[in-house]
Each structure stands twice: as structure tokens, then as C-alpha cells.
N, C-alpha and C positions, 0 to 999 in steps of 0.2 A: 695758373689759377685753378684750384680744385672746385669741381662741381659736385652736385648731389642728385641721386636718383632715389625716389621713394617708391618702393616696389610692393606688390601684393595688394593693390587698391581694389576694393570690392564693392563699395557702395557709393551713392551720390554724396553721402556725408563725408566719406574719405576724400572724394574729389573736391568738395567745398573746403576742407581743411588744407588740401594741397594748393588750390587756387589762391587761398588767402596768403600763403607764405612764399609761393613761387620757387619750388625746387627747379633744377635744370632739366630733369627728366621724370616721367611717371611710368611705373611698370605695371603691366597687366600679365598675369600668369595664366597661360593656356595649358601648362603641364599639370598632371594629376597631383592632387594635394589639397590642403585646406583653403588655399587662395585661388583655386582653379575657377576660371571664367569660361563661359561659352563665347563664341564670336558675337552673338546678339548682345550679351551682357557687356562685352568690351566696347561694342559700337555705341551702346547707350551711354556708357561712362565717358567715352571719347567726346560725345556731343556736349557733355557738361564740363569737360576739362578745358581750361584756358587754352586757346588756340596757339599761344606762344610756347607752350610746354610740349616738347616731343614725347610721344608715347612709345614705349618699348614693349614688345611681346616676348615673353619667356616661354621657350619650348624645350622639350626633351625628346630628341629622336623623332620629331614629327615629320610627316611626309613634306617634301618640298612644296607641293601644291597647297597644303594646309597653311603653311607659313606665308606663301605668296598671296593667298586669298585674303588673309587678315590684313596684309598691306594694301592690296588692291581695293578692298572695301572701305579702307580709311580708318580702321581701328588702331593701327600702329604705323610707325614710319621706320622703326629700327627693329631688327630681330636679334634676340639673345639666345644663342644655342647653348643649352645646359646639359647636353648629353654627349653622345659620341659621333656627332655629325662629321661627315667626311669633308675633306678639302673641296671636293667637287660640288657638294651641296652648298658650301659657303660661297664658292665662286659663282654658282648659278644664282644665288640671291643677289650677289654684288652685280652680276651681269644685268639683273632686272632693276638695278639702281637702288638696292636696299643695303644700307650699312649693317654690318654684322658684328656683334659682340660674341666672342667664344669664351665660355666659362670653363675653368679648371678647378675642381674641388680638391684641394690639397689636404693630406698627402695621398689619398686614395687614387686620385686621377692626376698624375704628374703632368706638369706643363710640357708641351712640345710645340715647336714652331707651327704657326697657323697662318693662312692667308687673311684671316678676319681683320676688320678695321680696328677693333679694340680687343683687348684681352681682359677677362675678369679672373682674379684669383680669389677663391672663396675658401673659408675654413670648413672643415668637415661638418656634416649634419649633426646638430646637437652640441657642437663645440661651444663652450662657455668663454673661450678666449679668442681674440682676433689673431690673425696670422702674425708671426714674428718677423722682424727684419730679415733674419736668415732665410725664412721661407719665401719672402718676397724678393730675394736676390736671384732673379731669373733673367735670362738674356732676352728681355722683351724688346721688340722693335715698335710695338704699338702702344698707344696710351693705355694706362692701367685703370680698370674699374676694381675697386677693393671692396669685398663683401665678407660678412660673417662675424657675428658676435659684436657688432658695432652699436653703441648706444650714445645718447647725449652725454653720459658720464665719462666715456673713454675716448670719444672721437677726437678731441683736441690732441691728446697724447699720441694717438695713432697718426694723425696728420703730421705732427712734428717729426715722427720717426720715419714715415714712409713717403709722404707727399704724392699720393696717387692723383691721377687726373680726375677721377670720379669716386666718391664714396657712395656705396649702394647699400641701402638699409630697408629692412622689412620688419622683422620681429622686434628689432631694437627700438621701434617707435610704436609698439603695441602695449596695451594694458589689458590683461585678461583675454588675450587672443584677438583683440580688435584694435584698429588704428586709433591712436590717442592724439587728438589735435594739438594738445600742449606739447607732447613729445616731438611731434612732427615739426612744430614751430621752433622748439629748442634746437633740434638737430640741424634744420636748415640754417638757422641763425649762426650756430657755431661753425658750420662749414664755410658759409659765406663771409663771416667775420674774420676767419682765419687768413683769408687771402690778403 
């Protein structure tokens, strides 16, 4: 059964849209960029988020202590490493009881074996096309999170071709740079109905 994560949530309106349609995960971005949140902002959003929806924190080469603090304070329960985090860092998070998603941005950042609990394969920044079945043909031992250029218009075809464990979407459910409740609802419905 494929699940869905809506990432890049920034406002209580975003949270309301997510709570209404119940994706399987919600993503808060702590890494630099237009979706970046402070820990205080993420904590506020977590308080509004449906308690049944796990929150994932997205980090790029952050100190271990920073990631653990976000978990310990209750902002997130899963860490997504989107940089060049070491196996030792991933194992330290796991030792603290934190599930870890390790992301690989293809083709610039080739997949390599990782101790993470989940693997994310993502298309390169700015790519207008999802990853191809050939790019997804990796020797993965972990469940796959699939990200990059996914939209309500193409997600069904992508699901038929690849059957990932989780669809991860951010920009694909935005209009003019902001989360679009209608697109979020369409995306969640299409993924959940596919199963």
C-alpha cells in the first residue's frame, strides 16, 4: 500500500488543509530554502497537526544535536537526511529511537547502501520530470520514498510504473509558491485510491 507525505508545510492554513485529507506523513523543512522553518515554528505547526499524522523533519548536513533536539522537543518523530550525512550519524539517530529517511538526489548524488530505515530517491533540483523506471532500478533493501516533479496529473502513472512505499510531494501541490488545498486533496485522494 503506497502512502503519501506532504512536505514543505509552513502555515496553519497548510496544516488545516492536511488535517482535512489525512496524508500519511507531514514534512517540516529545517534546511535552508523557501520552506525553511525554525524549531519554534515547527513546534507551533505540530501542535495544530492531527496527532495521528507523523511529522518528518528535513535536514541537510545538520549537526546531530540539532536533529535530536527537534525530536526531543516534539516537533518531529522522523528525520529525513537530505545531505551527505554519515552512516555514523544515521546510526546515532536510530540508537536514540528515531527512524531515518536518507535521500539521494539522482543523478548528482548516486544511491549507495545506507543503514537508514527508508531511502528516498529524488529527481534533481528544478527537474520537470519524475525519475524514470531505469533510474529507480536500484538495489534497495529499504522501503522507497519517491520524490521530485510529482503532481496530481502524473502521480497515477508514476504509481503504476514504480509502486513506491511512499509518494513525497511539495511543489507539486502548490499554486504560485503556496500550498493549494485543492491540489493537496487531489494528490492524497489519488494515492490512497490507487491502493
